[in-house]
C-alpha positions as CSV (number, residue, x, y, z in Angstrom):
1,M,98.9,-4.0,23.0
2,R,98.0,-4.6,26.6
3,M,100.4,-5.9,29.1
4,L,99.5,-9.5,30.2
5,T,100.0,-10.9,33.7
6,A,101.8,-14.2,34.1
7,E,98.2,-15.7,34.8
8,Q,96.9,-14.3,31.7
9,I,99.9,-15.8,29.7
10,L,99.2,-19.1,31.2
11,N,95.5,-18.9,30.2
12,E,96.5,-18.2,26.6
13,L,98.8,-21.3,26.7
14,I,96.0,-23.5,28.0
15,L,93.3,-22.3,25.6
16,D,95.4,-22.3,22.3
17,S,98.0,-25.0,21.2
18,R,99.5,-22.4,18.8
19,V,100.6,-20.0,21.5
20,F,104.3,-20.2,22.3
21,L,106.9,-18.4,24.4
22,H,110.2,-17.1,23.0
23,Y,112.7,-16.4,25.7
24,T,115.3,-13.8,25.0
25,S,117.3,-10.9,26.6
26,S,116.4,-7.3,26.8
27,S,118.6,-6.5,23.8
28,G,117.3,-9.5,21.9
29,L,113.7,-8.4,22.4
30,S,114.5,-4.9,21.4
31,G,116.1,-6.1,18.2
32,I,113.2,-8.4,17.4
33,M,110.6,-5.6,18.0
34,K,112.7,-3.1,15.9
35,D,113.1,-5.4,13.0
36,G,109.8,-7.2,13.3
37,V,111.5,-10.5,12.8
38,I,112.8,-13.3,15.0
39,Q,115.8,-14.5,13.0
40,T,116.9,-18.1,12.8
41,D,120.1,-19.1,14.5
42,G,123.1,-21.0,13.1
43,K,121.0,-24.1,12.9
44,Y,118.3,-22.4,10.9
45,A,115.7,-22.6,13.7
46,V,113.7,-20.2,16.0
47,Y,113.1,-21.8,19.3
48,F,109.9,-21.6,21.3
49,S,108.6,-23.3,24.4
50,Q,105.1,-23.7,25.9
51,E,106.5,-24.0,29.4
52,P,106.5,-20.9,31.6
53,M,109.8,-20.5,33.3
54,S,111.8,-18.1,35.4
55,P,114.9,-16.6,33.9
56,D,117.0,-19.0,36.0
57,D,114.9,-22.0,34.8
58,V,115.3,-20.8,31.2
59,H,119.1,-20.7,31.6
60,T,119.2,-24.2,33.2
61,K,116.5,-26.1,31.3
62,L,116.6,-24.5,27.8
63,L,120.2,-23.1,27.5
64,I,121.8,-25.8,29.6
65,G,123.7,-23.3,31.8
66,A,125.8,-22.1,28.8
67,T,127.8,-19.1,29.8
68,T,127.5,-17.8,26.2
69,H,123.7,-17.4,26.7
70,E,123.7,-15.6,30.1
71,G,120.8,-13.3,30.4
72,R,118.6,-14.7,27.7
73,G,115.6,-15.7,29.8
74,T,115.0,-12.2,31.3
75,H,112.6,-11.1,28.5
76,L,109.8,-12.8,26.7
77,L,107.7,-12.7,23.5
78,V,104.4,-14.6,23.6
79,I,103.1,-15.2,20.0
80,R,100.3,-17.0,18.3
81,V,102.1,-18.8,15.5
82,D,100.0,-19.2,12.3
83,S,98.7,-22.6,11.8
84,G,100.4,-23.0,8.4
85,I,103.9,-23.0,10.0
86,P,105.3,-26.4,10.7
87,I,106.5,-26.8,14.3
88,E,109.2,-29.5,15.3
89,T,109.7,-30.9,18.7
90,T,113.4,-30.5,19.5
91,G,113.5,-31.3,23.2
92,Y,111.6,-31.9,26.3
93,H,111.0,-28.2,27.0
94,E,111.2,-26.7,23.4
95,V,110.0,-26.8,19.8
96,C,111.4,-25.0,16.7
97,V,110.4,-23.4,13.5
98,R,112.8,-23.8,10.6
99,Q,112.3,-20.3,9.3
100,R,112.4,-16.8,10.5
101,I,109.3,-15.5,12.1
102,R,107.9,-12.2,10.8
103,L,105.8,-10.7,13.6
104,D,103.4,-9.1,11.0
105,Q,102.3,-12.6,10.0
106,H,101.5,-13.8,13.5
107,M,99.7,-12.4,16.6
108,V,102.1,-11.0,19.2
109,L,100.2,-11.3,22.6
110,Y,103.0,-9.9,24.9
111,H,106.5,-8.6,24.8
112,G,108.4,-7.5,27.8
113,P,110.1,-8.7,30.9
114,N,109.7,-12.4,31.8
115,P,106.8,-12.4,34.4
116,F,107.5,-15.9,35.6
C-alpha cells in the first residue's frame, strides 16, 4: 500500500462517496491492522467521517473534548466501504455503520498518522 498525502486523500473523498475516514489513536490503529477489523463500540457502531480534520479538530468536533478520548485523532484509516453496507448519519461531522468492519471486505486506501 502506498502512502497517500493529505491532498491525495482529499481527492479520494471528492471522487468517491463511499470513501470514509476513521480517526483513531496509534494503539487503536495498530489493533485494527493487527486484527483486520474495526470493532463496534458500546453502541454497536463504527464511526466514520468524510471531513478531513486535524487531531485537535477531531477531539473538538467529533469527540466533543472528552478527556476519555484524548489522542484518538492522531491516526487515520481511509477506507472505501463496500456499497452493500448501510451507512447512517449520526451527526453533522460523522456517520456510522452498525456492524464491525472487516478490512478484507473493503478497500483500505491509507493507514497511518493523520496528515491533516
